[in-house]
N, C-alpha and C positions, 0 to 999 in steps of 0.2 A: 552020364546026364548031358543032354545037349544044352547049348547056350540058351535056347528059348524056354527050357524047362526050369531055369534057375528062378529062385524067389527074389523078391525085393531085397531081403536081408542078405542074401548071398551076393548080389550085385554090389551092395554097399560094402561088404567085406572085401570084394575084389578090388575096390579102390586102393587097398593097401597091399595088393599083390606085388611081389618082386618082379613080375613080368610086366613090362611096359605096355605091351599089346593088350593084356588082360585088363589093366587099369583103364586104358582108354576105351576099350569096348564096354566096360562097366559104366563109365560116365555117359557114353552114348546111349546105352540101354536105359539108364536111369532117367535121362532126359525124355526118352520116348515113353517111358511109363508115366511120367508127369506127376509123380506122387510127392506130396509135401514132406514125407519122411526122408526123402533124399536130399532136401535142401541143405541141412546143416553139414552132412558129410561132403557135399559138393563144394560148399563154401570153404571148408577146411582145406580142400586140395587146390584152391586158388593160390595158395602159397607153396605148393609142391615144387621141388626143383625141376621136374619134368615140364618143359615148356608146352609140349603137345598135350599133356594132361591138363594143364591150366586152361588151354584153349578149349578142350573138350568140356571142361567143367563150366566155363562161361557159356558155351553153347547150350549145355544141358539146363542151366539155370534159366536161360531164355525160354526154353520150352516149358518149364514148370510155371514160370511167371508168379512166383511167390514174392510178396513185397519185402520179405526179409533179405532178399538177394540184392536189393538196390545198393545199399551202402557198401557191401563187399565188392560189388562190381565197379562201383565208382572209385573205390580205393585202388583196385587193380588197374583201372583206366589211368589213374594218375601216377601210380608207382611202379608198375611192372617194367622190367628191363626189356622185355620183348615187344617190339612193335606189333607183331601178329596177335599177341595176347591183348594188348591195349585195344587194337582194332576190334577184336572179337568181343571185348567187354563193352565197347561203345555200341556195337551192333546189337548186343543183347539188351542194353538199356533202352533201346528204341521200342521194345515190345512191352515195356511196363507202363502202358497207357492208362492202366487202372489205378496207378499210384501217383500221388502228387509229391514231387520232390524237386529240390533245387538243381537247376541245370548248369550252375556255374562251372563245374568241372568239365562238362561237355563243351561249353563255350571255350574254356581254356584249351581244350584238346584241338580246337580249330587251328592252333599254332604249332601242333606237334610236327616234329621233323619228318615223319613218315606220312606219305599221302593217303595210305589206307586208313590210318587213324583219323586223319582230317575228314576223309570221305565218309566214314561211318559215323563220326560225331555229327557231321552235317546232316546225314540221313536221320539220326536219332532226334536232333532238334526239330526237324521237320515233322517227323512222325508224332512227336510229343506236343506239337503245336506250340513251341516255346516262343512267346512274344519277346521274352527277355533276350532271346538270341537273334532277333531280326537284324539289328544294325551290324552285328558281327557276321551274320550270313551275307549281308549286302557287301561287306568288305571282302569276304571270301570270293563272292561272285565277281567282284571287280578286280581283285588282285592276286588270287592264288595262281601259281604258275602251272598247276596240274589241271588239265581239262576235265578229268574225272571228278575232281573236287568241285570245280565250277559248275559242271553239269548237275551234280547233286545239290549244290546251293540253289540253283534255279528251281529245281524240283521242290526243295524244302520250303522255299519262300512261297511257292504256290500252295503248298499244304497249309501253311500258317495263315495265308490270306490277309496279310497286313499290307495296306496300300502304301506304306512307307517304302516298299520295295519296287514300286512302279517304275521309277526312273532308271534304276539299276537294271531291271529286267528289259526295259526298252533298249538300253545300251547293249545288253547281252544278245539282242537280236542280230548284232553285227560281230559277235564273237568269231574268232578264226575257226572254231570247231563246230561242225554241224550239230552234234548232239547237244551242245550247250544252247545253240540257237533254238533247237526244237523244244527243249525243256523250258526255255524262257517264254516261248509262245504258249506252251501249255500252262505255265504259271500265270501268264497275263489273262488267260481264259478263266482261271480260277478266281483271280482278283476282280474281274468284270469291271474294269475302268473304261468308260466310254471314250476317253481321249486317246486310247491306244489303238483305236480301230483303223485309222489311216495307215499306220505303220504295219499293222497285221495284214492289211489288204495287199501291201507291197510285198510282204514276205510270202504271202500265199502264192505269188507268181514265181518264186524262186524254186528252181529244180530241187526236189527232195525235201521241201519244207511245207508242202501243202497240208499234210495231215493235221499237224498241231495248229497251224494258223487257221485252217477251216473250222476246226473244233472250237478254238478260242472265239472266233467271230460268231459262231452259233450260240455261244454262251453269253456274249456281250450284247449283241444286237437283238432287236425284236424279231420275231419269226419271219415276217415278210421281208424285212431288211436283210436278214441272214440269207434267205433264199436268193434274193437279188444279188448279193455280194458273191455268193458261191456260184451262181449261174454265170456271172461275168468272169469270175476266176476260171471256171471250167473251160469256157470258150477260149480264153487267152492261153491257157495251159495246153489245150488241144492243138491250137495253132502252132505252138512251139514244139509239139510232139513229146511233151513230158507225160508219157503214158501212165506211169505209176502214180503220178500226182493227180491226173484226171480220175483215176480209179478211187483214190482216197477222198477226193472232193465228193464223188458220187456216193461214197459210203455215208458221209455226213448228210448230204442232200436226201438220201433215202429215209433218214429219220425225220426230216423236215417236210418233205413233199414227195411222196412215192411216185406220183404221176410224172413229175419233172425228171426225177432220178431214172425212172423206167425208160423215158424217152432217150436220155443220154446213154444209158446202158445198151439200148437197142442199136443206137448209132455206133457205139464202139464195137459191138458184135458184128456189125456189117463192114467194119474197117479192117483190112488185112494187116495194117500196122499194129493192131492190137491182138493179133492171132495167138501169140504165145502167152497172152494174159486172159484168154477166154474163160478159163476155169475160175480165175479170181473174179472176173466180171460177173459170171453166172452165180457165184456164191453170194453176191450182194442181194440179188432179187430172190 
């Protein structure tokens, strides 16, 4: 019998196999099946001695998204000895958006000693739109020494859309890491706070930062003002020969005013400096 011909019952039985590979394969397959019958057996193996199996179980419970999984996953997040299992549990909890539950333990996990746990707890709080977590996420954005965690904090604050995060996100536009700055610009676009426009215009002109800043400005400003801001930005970026940034601004402009975007795209196609990007340019129109 091939693996694909096994029944749900047989995969559940395989969770107790003496062969570690068979146990892990069974957990993966049960997650892909997505059947509620597998929830209780998968919850039981969250306490199995095999760390890899516990990770696979958390991942499978995420796929099934049964509300009975929330408390066991939260317990694992708080108590498991393995950082990888805790991180997997935090990530899994992010997908239970159809269940209302207390996010206190996810907030506590923002202080975990392993950055992957903090990163995934941050992601979960954002995806769950946890307003309770906002001030803690602000602290993470401002103070965490791992840029992956700060980047995720900026993203999460954008998903929650709480204006208390505005000042922290503005400060994050000067973070030492590009990915944090880009996510901060994205988040400011989600918050749509008019007082952030001037700083976003400045960051639009920084090499590698045009995409998110242009998008944010298009969300905050009225259409005509957005077009004018992006036109001005495009001209300055082109003067500096920031080719990729010019292209990204045109992508946003194309959604706002196809006529203007077409003009700039044609200009770029006539410029040999853009020759290696012609395929990207043509893809916009």
